[in-house]
DRENDO-1510 file (C-alpha; in Angstrom, 1 decimal, always signed):
<recs>
REC; n; res; u; v; w
REC; 1; UNK; -46.1; -156.1; +85.7 .
REC; 2; UNK; -47.6; -156.2; +82.0 .
REC; 3; UNK; -46.3; -154.1; +78.7 .
REC; 4; UNK; -50.0; -153.4; +78.8 .
REC; 5; UNK; -49.5; -151.5; +82.2 .
REC; 6; UNK; -46.7; -149.9; +82.2 .
REC; 7; UNK; -47.9; -147.9; +78.6 .
REC; 8; UNK; -50.8; -147.3; +79.0 .
REC; 9; UNK; -49.6; -144.9; +82.1 .
REC; 10; UNK; -48.3; -142.4; +79.6 .
REC; 11; UNK; -50.0; -143.5; +76.2 .
REC; 12; UNK; -46.9; -141.3; +74.2 .
REC; 13; UNK; -43.7; -143.1; +73.3 .
REC; 14; UNK; -40.8; -141.3; +72.3 .
REC; 15; UNK; -39.4; -142.6; +68.6 .
REC; 16; UNK; -36.3; -141.5; +68.4 .
REC; 17; UNK; -35.0; -141.7; +64.7 .
REC; 18; UNK; -31.4; -139.7; +65.7 .
REC; 19; UNK; -29.3; -140.7; +68.5 .
REC; 20; UNK; -28.3; -137.2; +69.0 .
REC; 21; UNK; -32.1; -136.3; +69.7 .
REC; 22; UNK; -31.8; -138.6; +72.7 .
REC; 23; UNK; -30.9; -135.6; +75.4 .
REC; 24; UNK; -34.6; -134.0; +74.4 .
REC; 25; UNK; -36.6; -137.6; +74.9 .
REC; 26; UNK; -34.5; -138.3; +77.8 .
REC; 27; UNK; -36.2; -134.6; +79.4 .
REC; 28; UNK; -39.0; -135.8; +77.9 .
REC; 29; UNK; -42.6; -136.5; +79.6 .
REC; 30; UNK; -42.6; -140.0; +77.9 .
REC; 31; UNK; -42.2; -143.1; +79.9 .
REC; 32; UNK; -40.6; -145.7; +76.9 .
REC; 33; UNK; -38.7; -144.7; +74.2 .
REC; 34; UNK; -37.8; -147.4; +70.6 .
REC; 35; UNK; -35.0; -147.0; +69.1 .
REC; 36; UNK; -35.2; -146.7; +65.5 .
REC; 37; UNK; -32.4; -145.7; +64.4 .
REC; 38; UNK; -28.2; -145.2; +64.1 .
REC; 39; UNK; -25.5; -147.9; +64.7 .
REC; 40; UNK; -25.2; -149.9; +67.6 .
REC; 41; UNK; -22.9; -148.3; +69.1 .
REC; 42; UNK; -25.0; -145.1; +69.1 .
REC; 43; UNK; -27.7; -146.9; +70.2 .
REC; 44; UNK; -25.6; -148.3; +73.2 .
REC; 45; UNK; -24.5; -145.2; +74.1 .
REC; 46; UNK; -27.9; -143.6; +74.1 .
REC; 47; UNK; -29.7; -146.3; +76.2 .
REC; 48; UNK; -27.4; -146.4; +78.6 .
REC; 49; UNK; -28.2; -142.6; +79.3 .
REC; 50; UNK; -32.1; -144.0; +79.1 .
REC; 51; UNK; -31.9; -146.8; +81.6 .
REC; 52; UNK; -30.1; -143.8; +84.2 .
REC; 53; UNK; -33.2; -141.8; +83.3 .
REC; 54; UNK; -35.6; -144.1; +84.5 .
REC; 55; UNK; -37.3; -144.9; +81.1 .
REC; 56; UNK; -37.8; -148.4; +78.8 .
REC; 57; UNK; -36.0; -148.9; +76.4 .
REC; 58; UNK; -37.2; -151.2; +73.9 .
REC; 59; UNK; -35.3; -151.9; +69.8 .
REC; 60; UNK; -36.6; -151.9; +66.8 .
REC; 61; UNK; -33.9; -154.1; +65.4 .
REC; 62; UNK; -34.5; -154.1; +61.7 .
REC; 63; UNK; -33.5; -150.1; +61.7 .
REC; 64; UNK; -30.1; -150.1; +64.2 .
REC; 65; UNK; -27.7; -150.7; +61.3 .
REC; 66; UNK; -26.0; -153.5; +63.0 .
REC; 67; UNK; -28.7; -155.6; +63.8 .
REC; 68; UNK; -30.2; -156.6; +61.0 .
REC; 69; UNK; -28.9; -160.0; +61.7 .
REC; 70; UNK; -31.8; -161.6; +62.8 .
REC; 71; UNK; -30.9; -165.0; +64.6 .
REC; 72; UNK; -31.2; -165.9; +68.1 .
REC; 73; UNK; -27.3; -164.3; +69.4 .
REC; 74; UNK; -28.5; -161.4; +68.2 .
REC; 75; UNK; -31.8; -161.3; +70.7 .
REC; 76; UNK; -29.0; -162.6; +73.5 .
REC; 77; UNK; -26.9; -159.8; +71.9 .
REC; 78; UNK; -30.5; -157.2; +72.9 .
REC; 79; UNK; -31.1; -158.7; +76.2 .
REC; 80; UNK; -27.9; -159.0; +78.0 .
REC; 81; UNK; -25.4; -156.7; +76.5 .
REC; 82; UNK; -27.7; -153.6; +74.8 .
REC; 83; UNK; -30.0; -154.2; +78.2 .
REC; 84; UNK; -33.4; -153.4; +76.2 .
REC; 85; UNK; -36.6; -154.2; +77.6 .
REC; 86; UNK; -38.8; -155.4; +74.5 .
REC; 87; UNK; -37.8; -155.4; +70.7 .
REC; 88; UNK; -40.0; -154.5; +68.1 .
REC; 89; UNK; -40.1; -156.6; +64.8 .
REC; 90; UNK; -42.1; -158.3; +61.6 .
REC; 91; UNK; -40.1; -161.1; +61.7 .
REC; 92; UNK; -42.2; -163.2; +63.5 .
REC; 93; UNK; -39.3; -166.0; +64.8 .
REC; 94; UNK; -37.8; -162.9; +66.7 .
REC; 95; UNK; -40.8; -162.7; +68.4 .
REC; 96; UNK; -40.9; -166.1; +69.3 .
REC; 97; UNK; -36.5; -165.6; +70.4 .
REC; 98; UNK; -37.1; -162.3; +72.2 .
REC; 99; UNK; -40.1; -163.6; +74.3 .
REC; 100; UNK; -37.5; -166.8; +75.1 .
REC; 101; UNK; -35.3; -164.1; +76.0 .
REC; 102; UNK; -37.4; -162.8; +78.4 .
REC; 103; UNK; -37.8; -159.4; +75.9 .
REC; 104; UNK; -41.0; -157.6; +75.6 .
REC; 105; UNK; -41.4; -158.7; +71.7 .
REC; 106; UNK; -43.6; -155.5; +70.1 .
REC; 107; UNK; -45.2; -156.8; +66.3 .
REC; 108; UNK; -44.7; -155.0; +63.5 .
REC; 109; UNK; -47.2; -154.7; +61.9 .
REC; 110; UNK; -48.1; -152.5; +59.0 .
REC; 111; UNK; -50.9; -152.5; +57.4 .
REC; 112; UNK; -52.1; -150.8; +54.1 .
REC; 113; UNK; -55.0; -153.4; +52.8 .
REC; 114; UNK; -57.3; -155.6; +53.5 .
REC; 115; UNK; -55.1; -158.6; +52.7 .
REC; 116; UNK; -52.3; -157.2; +55.0 .
REC; 117; UNK; -54.7; -157.2; +57.7 .
REC; 118; UNK; -56.3; -160.0; +58.2 .
REC; 119; UNK; -52.8; -161.4; +57.4 .
REC; 120; UNK; -51.8; -159.0; +60.4 .
REC; 121; UNK; -54.1; -160.4; +62.7 .
REC; 122; UNK; -53.6; -164.0; +61.8 .
REC; 123; UNK; -50.2; -163.3; +62.8 .
REC; 124; UNK; -50.8; -162.3; +65.9 .
REC; 125; UNK; -52.7; -165.2; +67.3 .
REC; 126; UNK; -50.2; -166.9; +66.1 .
REC; 127; UNK; -47.1; -165.4; +68.0 .
REC; 128; UNK; -48.8; -163.9; +70.5 .
REC; 129; UNK; -47.0; -160.9; +70.9 .
REC; 130; UNK; -47.1; -158.5; +73.5 .
REC; 131; UNK; -47.9; -155.9; +71.7 .
REC; 132; UNK; -48.5; -154.6; +68.0 .
REC; 133; UNK; -47.0; -151.6; +66.6 .
REC; 134; UNK; -49.4; -150.7; +63.7 .
REC; 135; UNK; -48.5; -148.6; +60.8 .
REC; 136; UNK; -49.9; -146.2; +59.7 .
REC; 137; UNK; -51.0; -144.8; +62.9 .
REC; 138; UNK; -53.5; -142.4; +62.6 .
REC; 139; UNK; -56.3; -145.0; +59.9 .
REC; 140; UNK; -58.4; -144.9; +63.1 .
REC; 141; UNK; -61.2; -147.4; +61.1 .
REC; 142; UNK; -57.9; -150.1; +60.8 .
REC; 143; UNK; -57.2; -149.2; +64.6 .
REC; 144; UNK; -60.3; -149.7; +65.9 .
REC; 145; UNK; -60.7; -152.8; +63.8 .
REC; 146; UNK; -58.1; -154.8; +65.7 .
REC; 147; UNK; -59.6; -153.6; +68.9 .
REC; 148; UNK; -62.1; -155.5; +68.6 .
REC; 149; UNK; -60.3; -158.3; +67.4 .
REC; 150; UNK; -57.3; -158.7; +69.5 .
REC; 151; UNK; -58.6; -159.5; +73.4 .
REC; 152; UNK; -55.9; -158.0; +75.9 .
REC; 153; UNK; -52.7; -156.9; +73.5 .
REC; 154; UNK; -51.7; -152.9; +73.5 .
REC; 155; UNK; -52.3; -151.4; +70.6 .
REC; 156; UNK; -49.4; -149.3; +70.0 .
REC; 157; UNK; -50.3; -146.6; +66.4 .
REC; 158; UNK; -47.4; -145.2; +65.4 .
REC; 159; UNK; -46.3; -143.0; +61.5 .
REC; 160; UNK; -47.5; -139.8; +60.6 .
REC; 161; UNK; -49.2; -138.5; +64.0 .
REC; 162; UNK; -48.0; -134.9; +63.8 .
REC; 163; UNK; -50.2; -133.5; +66.2 .
REC; 164; UNK; -52.6; -133.8; +69.5 .
REC; 165; UNK; -55.2; -134.4; +67.7 .
REC; 166; UNK; -54.4; -136.7; +65.2 .
REC; 167; UNK; -53.2; -138.3; +69.4 .
REC; 168; UNK; -56.1; -137.6; +70.1 .
REC; 169; UNK; -58.0; -139.6; +67.3 .
REC; 170; UNK; -55.5; -142.9; +67.8 .
REC; 171; UNK; -56.5; -143.6; +71.2 .
REC; 172; UNK; -60.5; -142.7; +70.6 .
REC; 173; UNK; -60.0; -145.5; +68.3 .
REC; 174; UNK; -58.3; -148.0; +70.4 .
REC; 175; UNK; -54.3; -147.5; +70.7 .
REC; 176; UNK; -53.1; -147.8; +74.0 .
REC; 177; UNK; -49.5; -146.3; +73.0 .
REC; 178; UNK; -48.5; -144.1; +70.5 .
REC; 179; UNK; -45.2; -143.9; +68.9 .
REC; 180; UNK; -44.4; -140.9; +68.0 .
REC; 181; UNK; -41.3; -139.1; +66.4 .
REC; 182; UNK; -42.5; -136.0; +66.6 .
REC; 183; UNK; -40.7; -134.2; +69.7 .
REC; 184; UNK; -43.7; -131.0; +70.7 .
REC; 185; UNK; -45.9; -134.8; +71.8 .
REC; 186; UNK; -43.2; -136.2; +74.0 .
REC; 187; UNK; -43.5; -133.2; +76.2 .
REC; 188; UNK; -48.0; -133.9; +76.5 .
REC; 189; UNK; -48.2; -136.3; +79.8 .
REC; 190; UNK; -51.5; -138.6; +80.5 .
REC; 191; UNK; -53.0; -135.6; +82.1 .
REC; 192; UNK; -52.9; -134.1; +78.1 .
REC; 193; UNK; -54.8; -137.2; +76.7 .
REC; 194; UNK; -58.3; -136.3; +76.9 .
REC; 195; UNK; -61.4; -137.0; +75.2 .
REC; 196; UNK; -64.8; -135.0; +75.4 .
REC; 197; UNK; -63.9; -134.1; +78.8 .
REC; 198; UNK; -62.6; -137.7; +79.7 .
REC; 199; UNK; -59.1; -139.2; +80.1 .
REC; 200; UNK; -58.4; -141.6; +77.9 .
REC; 201; UNK; -57.0; -144.9; +79.9 .
REC; 202; UNK; -56.3; -146.8; +76.5 .
</recs>
């Protein structure tokens, strides 16, 4: 199953910044967790619990202490030892290595101006990631531009999404899914995400 179909079923992804919040995440309604903080040891323990609960696991490579070395061996460790489903990173060479290793590769883009937007679109064309994580996630204009320009690649809105209204706004702008740290949003399911009475499917 493609990443697009996997994340579109339940658009809310738990952005886990504190390893101690893993229990909240695994009993929530989310299907996928982005690990965005802690040490390798903490991540390994949390990932084991997440996988046992049937959650999809993605490692934000640059935010886990001990995984900052960006090389082929890091990707092999994530794939073979951590047993993650994919990675999130702004580094294009890591995207390429992840795809070679059979991991889902999510390209993280921080878009603050038109130059960053155009650069991001070029990177997507160059590396063909499995998905794009856009920050900040509340800028509908930016989400819409990427949705218009990028064909069949899921867009994950991330950052500053703290309410149901903001979640719906990002989805309405064209996001496929949302990576959020606000725990109340982890309890939203697919049927909750509606716009003008119609279910938003991404």
